[in-house]
N, C-alpha and C positions, 0 to 999 in steps of 0.2 A: 554475504556477499558468494564467498568461496564455494560455499553450500551451492546457492542459484548456478554459478559456473558463470555469471554475467557481470557487467562492468556496472553496477548499478552505483546511484550515489544514498548514501543515509535517506535523505528525503526522498528519494522516490520509492523505499523500503519502505519506509513509515507510512508513505500513499497505501502502496500493495497492501502491506499490513491491516491499515483501517479498511480496506477495500472487503478484504477476504470476510470484517466482520457487520459487513453489506450498511456500514454507513452512510446518512447522507451528505456529499460532496461538501455540503455547506459548515454542515457536520467534522469533515475531519479540516475543514480548511482552519475551520476555529480551533480545534482541540490541536495543530500545528503548530499556531500561533501565526497561518500567512492567510495572504489574500486568496479568495475565492478564485480568480484566474492565475496567479503562479501555482493553484493546487491541480488547475488545469491542466498546465504547462508540462508540468511533471509529470500525471498519468500519460496525458499525450503521447511525450518521448519517451514513456515504457515500453508501454504498450506493445509498440510493435518490432523491440527488444526482445519478449518475450513470446511475440507471436500472435499476438491478439489487438480486435479491431476494436472491441469493445470494453471496458471496466464490469460490466455485466458477468463478464467470464473470467475473472479475476479469480471469483472463486474452486470455481473448476480446474483452473490453469494449478493453481495451487495445491491441490486435493490430488492431482494426475504428477504433480513433480514433486512430489514426497516433501512440500515445505509447510501447506496448511498449519502445523500444529508450531512451527518455527514462527511464523508470522502472527499468528495470532498471540503466541505469546510477546512478541514485540508491537502489535496495537494495545494489547493488554496492559503494557508498563504503560505507556503512551499516556494511556486514559487515567490512570493510577497514580502517574506525576502529577497531573490535572486536580487529583483528590486530594492530595496532598496539601 
């Protein structure tokens, strides 16, 4: 969160991380064990904070902001927790 220099919740960061893997929205909500509408709310509140209007732009934003590797690592941790 400090690296992003934004005041995002952990859940918002988790959503961004899984979006970087280009996961389907319903898959993401399932992986995070939250309702689809809750996921959408997290994304809708997060996108303006990072200057985006579409979740399809999250990967490019993360790449240009030099946080792609961190977000991918977070996403992989989330996915691997479900594998245990």
